[in-house]
Residue frames as qw, qx, qy, qz and C-alpha x, y, z in Angstrom:
[[0.915, -0.163, 0.331, 0.166, 79.96, 116.15, 86.83],
 [0.012, -0.772, 0.508, 0.381, 83.41, 116.53, 85.50],
 [0.908, 0.215, 0.352, 0.067, 84.24, 114.63, 82.33],
 [0.015, -0.639, 0.591, 0.493, 87.30, 114.33, 80.14],
 [0.855, 0.354, 0.357, -0.123, 86.58, 112.69, 76.79],
 [0.271, -0.504, 0.624, 0.532, 89.47, 111.63, 74.59],
 [0.780, 0.524, 0.312, -0.140, 89.13, 111.12, 70.88],
 [0.340, 0.832, -0.375, -0.226, 91.15, 110.95, 67.68],
 [0.433, -0.437, 0.778, 0.130, 92.90, 107.66, 68.10],
 [0.837, 0.442, -0.042, -0.319, 93.07, 104.92, 65.44],
 [0.871, -0.041, 0.376, 0.312, 95.27, 102.59, 63.42],
 [0.265, 0.918, -0.230, -0.184, 98.21, 104.29, 61.66],
 [0.911, 0.254, -0.126, 0.298, 101.25, 103.05, 59.91],
 [0.627, -0.485, -0.009, 0.609, 104.71, 103.78, 61.27],
 [0.336, -0.017, 0.240, 0.910, 105.70, 107.33, 60.38],
 [0.118, -0.651, -0.559, -0.500, 102.13, 108.47, 60.26],
 [0.043, -0.168, 0.309, -0.935, 100.42, 111.18, 62.27],
 [0.314, -0.632, -0.702, -0.099, 97.32, 111.45, 64.57],
 [0.047, -0.366, 0.236, -0.899, 95.85, 114.32, 66.50],
 [0.352, -0.431, -0.809, 0.193, 94.17, 113.49, 69.76],
 [0.203, -0.540, -0.040, -0.816, 91.62, 115.72, 71.46],
 [0.327, -0.290, -0.784, 0.441, 90.53, 115.92, 75.03],
 [0.252, -0.563, -0.270, -0.739, 87.24, 117.71, 75.63],
 [0.185, -0.126, -0.738, 0.637, 86.50, 118.74, 79.17],
 [0.376, -0.564, -0.394, -0.621, 83.12, 119.43, 80.73],
 [0.671, -0.599, -0.436, 0.015, 81.91, 120.24, 84.11],
 [0.561, -0.683, 0.023, 0.467, 84.90, 122.25, 85.08],
 [0.411, 0.897, -0.147, 0.064, 87.06, 124.89, 83.52],
 [0.907, -0.214, 0.098, 0.349, 90.57, 123.52, 83.14],
 [0.491, 0.757, -0.038, 0.430, 92.25, 126.56, 81.78],
 [0.255, -0.837, 0.346, -0.337, 93.71, 127.36, 85.15],
 [0.833, -0.374, 0.406, -0.038, 95.15, 123.94, 85.55],
 [0.009, 0.530, -0.794, -0.296, 98.22, 122.10, 84.21],
 [0.904, 0.212, 0.119, -0.353, 96.95, 119.35, 81.87],
 [0.236, -0.479, 0.818, 0.213, 98.69, 116.21, 80.77],
 [0.849, 0.239, -0.327, -0.339, 98.49, 113.37, 78.29],
 [0.493, -0.394, 0.765, -0.128, 99.25, 109.93, 79.61],
 [0.737, 0.266, -0.479, -0.397, 99.41, 106.51, 77.92],
 [0.634, -0.313, 0.678, -0.199, 99.23, 102.91, 78.98],
 [0.491, 0.399, -0.699, -0.333, 100.69, 100.27, 76.71],
 [0.919, -0.165, -0.274, -0.229, 99.76, 96.55, 77.15],
 [0.875, -0.162, -0.311, 0.334, 101.55, 95.05, 80.11],
 [0.415, 0.226, -0.234, 0.850, 103.02, 98.42, 81.16],
 [0.144, -0.628, -0.508, 0.572, 102.08, 101.07, 83.75],
 [0.208, 0.912, 0.325, 0.138, 100.44, 104.24, 82.74],
 [0.565, -0.197, 0.020, 0.801, 103.06, 106.92, 81.97],
 [0.089, 0.843, 0.134, -0.514, 103.16, 110.57, 81.57],
 [0.669, 0.401, 0.368, 0.506, 103.73, 111.69, 77.91],
 [0.258, 0.363, 0.093, 0.891, 103.39, 115.47, 77.93],
 [0.174, -0.699, -0.546, 0.429, 102.06, 118.43, 79.97],
 [0.168, 0.537, 0.192, 0.804, 100.99, 122.03, 79.29],
 [0.242, -0.383, -0.535, 0.714, 100.84, 124.60, 81.95],
 [0.128, 0.827, 0.477, -0.268, 98.57, 127.65, 82.14],
 [0.020, 0.816, -0.243, -0.524, 101.19, 129.83, 80.62],
 [0.830, 0.531, -0.099, -0.140, 101.61, 127.31, 77.77],
 [0.045, -0.629, 0.776, 0.016, 104.96, 126.02, 78.98],
 [0.930, 0.106, -0.199, -0.291, 105.28, 122.39, 77.99],
 [0.368, -0.505, 0.780, -0.026, 107.10, 119.16, 79.02],
 [0.850, 0.288, -0.328, -0.294, 107.67, 116.00, 77.09],
 [0.860, -0.310, 0.398, 0.077, 109.00, 112.66, 77.99],
 [0.176, -0.593, 0.597, 0.511, 112.24, 111.99, 76.17],
 [0.445, 0.156, 0.852, 0.228, 110.75, 109.17, 74.00],
 [0.334, 0.754, 0.559, 0.081, 108.30, 111.71, 72.27],
 [0.112, -0.775, 0.052, 0.620, 110.35, 114.95, 72.15],
 [0.018, -0.425, 0.546, 0.721, 110.44, 116.36, 68.68],
 [0.077, -0.160, -0.901, -0.396, 107.59, 114.17, 67.52],
 [0.204, -0.651, -0.731, 0.032, 104.67, 115.07, 69.78],
 [0.029, 0.254, -0.083, 0.963, 103.14, 118.60, 70.43],
 [0.184, -0.569, -0.739, 0.310, 100.74, 119.34, 73.26],
 [0.008, -0.227, -0.111, -0.968, 98.48, 122.39, 72.94],
 [0.004, -0.506, -0.775, 0.379, 95.27, 123.74, 74.43],
 [0.109, -0.430, -0.356, -0.823, 92.34, 125.89, 73.38],
 [0.041, -0.159, -0.695, 0.700, 91.00, 127.36, 76.55],
 [0.465, 0.103, -0.034, -0.879, 87.90, 128.84, 74.82],
 [0.731, 0.034, -0.557, -0.392, 86.94, 125.22, 73.95],
 [0.653, -0.496, 0.480, -0.311, 88.19, 123.77, 77.13],
 [0.963, 0.268, 0.022, -0.023, 90.13, 121.34, 75.09],
 [0.344, -0.693, 0.580, 0.255, 93.60, 119.92, 75.07],
 [0.829, 0.512, -0.160, -0.159, 95.26, 118.42, 72.01],
 [0.584, -0.483, 0.583, 0.293, 98.17, 116.07, 71.29],
 [0.675, 0.657, -0.239, -0.237, 99.62, 116.13, 67.82],
 [0.709, -0.362, 0.582, 0.166, 101.67, 113.02, 67.17],
 [0.588, 0.711, -0.307, -0.233, 103.98, 112.80, 64.26],
 [0.377, 0.522, -0.762, 0.070, 106.48, 110.25, 63.07],
 [0.805, -0.357, 0.249, -0.403, 104.68, 107.53, 65.06],
 [0.208, 0.417, -0.884, 0.024, 106.42, 104.41, 66.03],
 [0.670, -0.216, -0.684, -0.191, 105.12, 100.97, 66.97],
 [0.444, -0.161, -0.650, 0.595, 106.24, 101.57, 70.57],
 [0.202, -0.086, 0.145, -0.965, 103.72, 104.49, 70.71],
 [0.523, -0.277, -0.692, -0.414, 100.98, 101.93, 70.64],
 [0.125, -0.143, -0.686, 0.703, 98.89, 102.51, 73.81],
 [0.138, -0.793, -0.580, -0.124, 95.61, 103.79, 75.17],
 [0.257, 0.223, -0.147, 0.929, 96.02, 107.58, 75.59],
 [0.309, -0.738, -0.587, 0.126, 94.38, 109.48, 78.41],
 [0.155, 0.548, -0.122, 0.813, 94.25, 113.09, 79.43],
 [0.560, -0.664, -0.460, 0.185, 93.92, 114.40, 83.03],
 [0.164, -0.960, 0.192, -0.124, 95.19, 117.23, 85.17],
 [0.766, 0.220, -0.412, 0.441, 98.79, 117.02, 86.17],
 [0.086, -0.136, 0.984, -0.074, 99.25, 115.59, 88.71],
 [0.404, -0.223, -0.697, -0.550, 96.33, 113.44, 87.73],
 [0.459, -0.138, 0.490, -0.728, 93.19, 113.20, 89.75],
 [0.174, -0.014, 0.982, 0.070, 91.81, 109.66, 89.85],
 [0.406, 0.536, 0.633, -0.383, 88.19, 110.62, 89.36],
 [0.350, 0.727, -0.107, -0.581, 88.91, 112.34, 86.22],
 [0.179, -0.247, 0.845, 0.441, 90.29, 109.46, 84.16],
 [0.678, 0.369, -0.041, -0.635, 88.21, 108.81, 81.13],
 [0.941, 0.147, 0.294, -0.077, 87.92, 105.88, 78.79],
 [0.354, -0.499, 0.565, 0.554, 90.98, 106.95, 76.72],
 [0.713, 0.617, -0.067, -0.327, 91.48, 106.57, 73.08],
 [0.869, -0.122, 0.421, 0.232, 93.36, 103.68, 71.41],
 [0.328, 0.808, -0.407, -0.272, 96.36, 104.42, 69.20],
 [0.890, -0.053, 0.428, 0.147, 97.76, 101.53, 67.31],
 [0.238, 0.787, -0.450, -0.349, 100.90, 101.94, 65.15],
 [0.667, -0.108, 0.728, 0.118, 101.44, 99.01, 62.93],
 [0.243, 0.418, -0.576, -0.660, 102.13, 98.14, 59.27]]
């Protein structure tokens, strides 16, 4: 059974940092493009960043220069380093393949940016 388990979220003040992790099991994801997504209250889930097998990356404009996606294929894990966090980054963050596969959505990890 394939599982993607996100962790690392929490409450942080504006300007702070968090590092999210996405641990995969049941399938090797090193040959797949992976992405981080987020869903804010009252909004649709949106793509935040992706990383391809050759480590090429993509970021949505709103997080460019602040977020960094990376992967450790030996650990079958994808990371999202988030710096200079803003209140508008508050959301539940999920990882999945890109494009996403509906059966792989996990529980996500809550990120709240507030003073």
